[in-house]
Phi, psi and omega in degrees: 000314179302315180297325177291320181292325175297317181300314180294322178302307183292329176297313179299317179301315183292339178270314186284321185302311182296328177295315179298318178296320176296316178294321178297315182290325179295319183294316180294323177296315182294322179295321178294320180295320177299317179293318178300315180297320175302318178293317179302315188288322187271346188285152170277347171285159175256075188286143174223151178257137176225143178281343180204119175292148184282348179212163178304129190227148179230144181293132184286351180258304184262358178064008177283148176297132179233138176268317181227160181163209185241150177216154178260121181291346180270310183254348174088009176299140175232129184218155171281168187301323181288338181260005188300309184298317181297315179299321180295328180280327192260339184249129180274143175269182177298140176264126173283316173240122184287132176282073186282146175243134183080034175101183185284151180235156185244008180204171175206155182282171171299150173251099185272135169237132184273132173089165178056044183285156180301148178294146179064026176268161186231147182294133182289348182260303184262353178068009175272163184294145177256161174068028181274343181275143179280061177196175176290114187205160173067164188237152176222136175274132185284350179260304184268353181066011174293148180235153182207144182289158176304315185283345176266354180288113179255159180302326181294333179289335181289335180246002180296142178294132179272136182264356182069005169067206186297330184255033178304327181285350176251009180248133174267112181303137178297330178288340177292307179298327181291321176295317181296319180299319181290327179287334178253061185296334177282338185231049177293142184234142179270100177248027186280347177249147176292138182292130178249107187283358173279347182247333182226166179276159181297334184303318180292319180292327182285350174294341175299331178298333182286351177261001182254164181299152184297139173058034183242353192261137175237138183238131176257118181263118184258105183164194180267185181298330177293323176295318177301316178296324178297317180290320181294327176295324177287329176295318177304322179299326176296322179297318180298327180276006178075030182252035187295331180297336189256005186291132184271159170270146191246131170246164186233133165253105189287114181235008184269199180268309180273311180055038182293319179293317179303313182299316181296327182271008173087010182265002175097170182270349182179153179234127180231030174089009180289337179253129181299150181300324182298319179294322176301317180296321174301318181300320181294317180294328182271347183299153179264141175286129178222175183244138177240125175295141171235143194236147172263126178249115178247125181244114182250115179286147179275155179084197183053024173055031181055030178276339180278133176288141177298149174280137180234131180237160167250128185249130174250321186259292186196158169240147179208157177224129181126208187300324175300311179291328177297316177300317179294324180294315174299314181298318182295317182296317180288327181293326179295323181288311182228083181298329185293339180278353185235049181262355182251135178301317181296311179299319182301313182295317181297316180294316187289310188270328182268304184292305184287328176293321177293319177303317180289330178299326182276321184272323184052060185289340185255016184291160182060035179296329181294342177272343183260347187226156171240141183239129173236134174244113186049048176081355184257125182290133180254130176280124184266133170287185178291111180227159170248346180204156178229129181235131179248115191256140168249337183239169182292323185262152181209153167067031176078037174124004183263133175271090190291317185296318180287327179065235181275353179071020183257010181228145178288138178200158174300142181291143176269127176229163184256009184225015188257002180076010181244146174253144175257128183246123181230161175237155177230150182275353180154182181296323179291328171298318173302314179298320176299318183291324181297329179257017176059044175250358179205160175255152174285168172273100187285113183266340176140176173244148185202160175268333180226135178238135180231126185234129179247115171267113191277326185207167179062182178244133182232154177281136176228163176209146168234117179053038176088358180259102186265159171198162176267129187231137176273189179312132188194178174233127180250128181235123180244116184233160180289134183252303183196185173245148172246141175272110182243173178240130183251130181253110184283348185285347182260017182291130181270171179298325180295316178300310180299317180291324179299313180295316179297325181293318180299316181294323177296317181293324175294322180295317180298317179299316183299319182295320179295324177292000000 
């Protein structure tokens, strides 16, 4: 009996003990995570947690080698989980607005952080490579990015004035905002936190431009064409407020699916980390200022005794009705249902242009469009051939990298520009025709160029889109007129072979036309 009781006891212990240990670990893990989140929320650092650092890293507090832990995306501090609270209390982050004492200042010293210096960096004193020892060593200034060996760090360097390094023209010195804040005692603004666009609109962040010298600001928008349009709308609000002198020029880092506007302005068809951040900033500094036309698209539904307000959109890229808009509408509907399946740029393009495009080739939901719509260019009625779609272009690229207006490039035509106040209007015979144009096996049906486009949908419901935002529209009148200009930045270094050949072909065709005349 005693042996059986002992067996039962140890069996229960073997079952219950692991459960208790698991519950105890789970409780302490959740408690630790709550403490970490509390530190993250209250801290002036921009802390983030990572399961694996991208390079050999050492805790800035205990100097131990760490594989995972927390890092500040602003100042670059890296610490293990156990030293997070201590690091948050003892290390200052970058100051957006300097807490100056005794009046305004016109300079500031280096802000040194020890350890984890960038690979292949060199000491500003002896010019030898830094960070070569497998331990926490050497210093880096979080503003100018200068590095210096432990043994080369002199007392004079600790108080030396920081010049902000190569990217000084892209940095707002903390003492500048501090001085402005003191001058505007009646209208002080809290700029001590970095702007988070997931919580506020771009309009509030762009008000910072009004504190800077006129016509001196450049903004890098990281996102797709929709994000660019969001920022440009906020810039238009600055014009309404009478702040035209402070309007920034806009560059693009393409992170969306199509990125047609980015492609048109020379910033490429997509970014996947292949270009170092330093080179991107150099490109922004070297880019040329240009003008981009922006258009007002007004959609007035028929019926309802004109009680409904017309829909009003702002167009940067293109407007379309037909198979192109239908593909965007189907893609948008499925992405709304299962967004996790559409997190890859390549998958998005395959689904949108191959799967939904092939489906439309078989079903032909938009056939006989020419019988359902009327088209006017600058007030002149256009006789439409047999079409399934009409596309109104403001920029050179369409459909994720296709130069639609040029087509095969074998016919003379007026050059398409994004700053001439003209829209290019083309027709397509269907999804298969769109695919042929994208691989330069066919030309679009060029319907003309115009300053004002008017399209009347007489019957049935048709898919429409403006800059990738699709919807199903009943009988209506669509009017496209010029709205304003946007100040953009053009990067000439990203011109592709297709771009160069397209431009040369256009010039060659124009020369031939002039000779024939």
